[in-house]
C-alpha positions as CSV (number, residue, x, y, z in Angstrom):
1,X,23.6,7.1,29.9
2,X,21.6,7.3,33.1
3,X,18.3,6.3,32.5
4,X,17.0,9.1,34.0
5,X,18.6,11.5,31.6
6,X,16.9,8.9,28.6
7,X,13.7,9.4,30.2
8,X,14.3,13.3,30.2
9,X,15.0,12.8,26.6
10,X,12.1,11.4,25.6
11,X,9.6,12.6,27.8
12,X,8.3,16.1,25.2
13,X,8.0,13.1,23.0
14,X,6.1,10.9,25.5
15,X,3.9,14.2,26.1
16,X,3.0,15.0,22.4
17,X,2.0,11.1,22.1
18,X,-0.2,11.4,25.0
19,X,-2.0,14.7,24.1
20,X,-2.5,13.6,20.7
21,X,-4.1,10.3,21.4
22,X,-6.3,12.2,24.0
23,X,-7.7,14.7,21.7
24,X,-8.1,12.1,18.8
25,X,-10.1,10.2,21.5
26,X,-11.7,12.9,22.8
27,X,-12.9,14.2,19.2
28,X,-14.3,10.9,18.3
29,X,-16.0,10.6,21.4
30,X,-17.5,14.1,21.6
31,X,-18.7,13.8,17.9
32,X,-20.9,10.3,18.5
33,X,-22.3,12.5,21.7
34,X,-23.1,15.9,20.4
35,X,-23.6,15.2,16.6
36,X,-26.8,14.8,15.5
37,X,-28.5,11.6,14.3
38,X,-31.3,11.7,11.8
39,X,-31.4,8.6,9.9
40,X,-33.5,8.4,7.1
41,X,-33.9,6.5,4.4
42,X,-31.8,8.5,1.7
43,X,-29.0,8.7,4.5
44,X,-28.9,4.8,5.0
45,X,-28.6,4.3,1.1
46,X,-25.3,3.3,-0.8
47,X,-24.1,6.6,-2.6
48,X,-23.7,5.7,-6.2
49,X,-22.0,9.2,-7.4
50,X,-25.9,10.8,-7.5
51,X,-27.4,8.0,-8.8
52,X,-29.9,5.3,-7.5
53,X,-27.7,2.3,-7.0
54,X,-28.9,-0.8,-9.3
55,X,-28.1,-4.3,-7.5
56,X,-26.2,-5.2,-4.2
57,X,-23.6,-3.2,-3.2
58,X,-20.8,-6.2,-2.9
59,X,-19.5,-7.5,-6.2
60,X,-17.8,-10.4,-6.8
61,X,-14.2,-9.5,-8.7
62,X,-12.5,-12.1,-11.1
63,X,-9.2,-14.0,-9.9
64,X,-7.5,-12.4,-12.7
65,X,-7.6,-9.3,-11.4
66,X,-5.9,-10.2,-8.6
67,X,-3.7,-12.4,-10.1
68,X,-2.4,-9.1,-12.4
69,X,-2.4,-7.0,-9.4
70,X,0.1,-9.5,-7.8
71,X,2.2,-9.7,-10.8
72,X,2.3,-5.9,-11.4
73,X,3.6,-5.2,-7.6
74,X,5.8,-7.9,-8.2
75,X,7.8,-6.8,-11.3
76,X,7.3,-3.2,-9.8
77,X,9.4,-4.4,-6.8
78,X,12.1,-6.1,-9.3
79,X,12.2,-3.4,-10.8
80,X,13.2,-1.3,-8.0
81,X,16.1,-3.2,-7.4
82,X,18.0,-1.8,-10.7
83,X,18.3,1.4,-9.0
84,X,20.9,0.6,-6.3
85,X,22.7,-1.6,-9.3
86,X,22.8,1.4,-11.2
87,X,24.0,3.7,-8.6
88,X,27.2,1.4,-8.1
89,X,27.8,0.1,-11.9
90,X,30.9,1.7,-12.5
91,X,32.5,-0.1,-9.1
92,X,31.0,-3.0,-10.1
93,X,32.6,-4.1,-13.2
94,X,32.2,-7.2,-15.0
95,X,31.1,-9.0,-12.1
96,X,28.3,-6.4,-11.4
97,X,27.2,-6.9,-14.9
98,X,26.8,-10.0,-15.3
99,X,25.1,-10.4,-12.1
100,X,22.3,-8.0,-13.5
101,X,22.1,-10.0,-16.9
102,X,21.5,-12.8,-15.1
103,X,18.5,-11.2,-13.1
104,X,17.3,-9.7,-15.8
105,X,16.9,-12.9,-17.8
106,X,15.5,-14.3,-15.1
107,X,12.6,-11.3,-15.2
108,X,12.6,-11.6,-18.8
109,X,11.8,-15.8,-18.0
110,X,9.4,-14.7,-15.2
111,X,7.6,-12.2,-18.3
112,X,7.5,-14.4,-20.8
113,X,5.8,-17.2,-18.9
114,X,2.6,-14.9,-17.8
115,X,2.5,-13.8,-20.8
116,X,2.4,-17.4,-22.7
117,X,0.1,-18.1,-19.8
118,X,-2.4,-15.1,-20.6
119,X,-2.3,-14.0,-17.2
120,X,-1.6,-10.2,-19.1
121,X,-5.1,-10.4,-21.4
122,X,-8.1,-8.3,-19.7
123,X,-11.3,-9.9,-21.4
């Protein structure tokens, strides 16, 4: 395939990309130039569902929160691996069954370990 033919095929995509990028930049610049700017103390105050904020806006999150989030993602991704197995279950036979039992046992050991360490308890 010659280079000119390849470029001709991708020309509409390049034009669309250029036009959409140009429009996005133009909208931001025009908003900055033409938009009203009247900063008042009320506008500069953080919005807290219509209530006056108490304390600082920055709050430290406990490490346990991040640990539970990471564990959720970890177990969620591991459960996703069960779908391809379920699709080809009959083709894999006994070997596939044993492999999946090993996989589930590893998941179960990890889950029990996390549970015994108390990482799933929310205080």
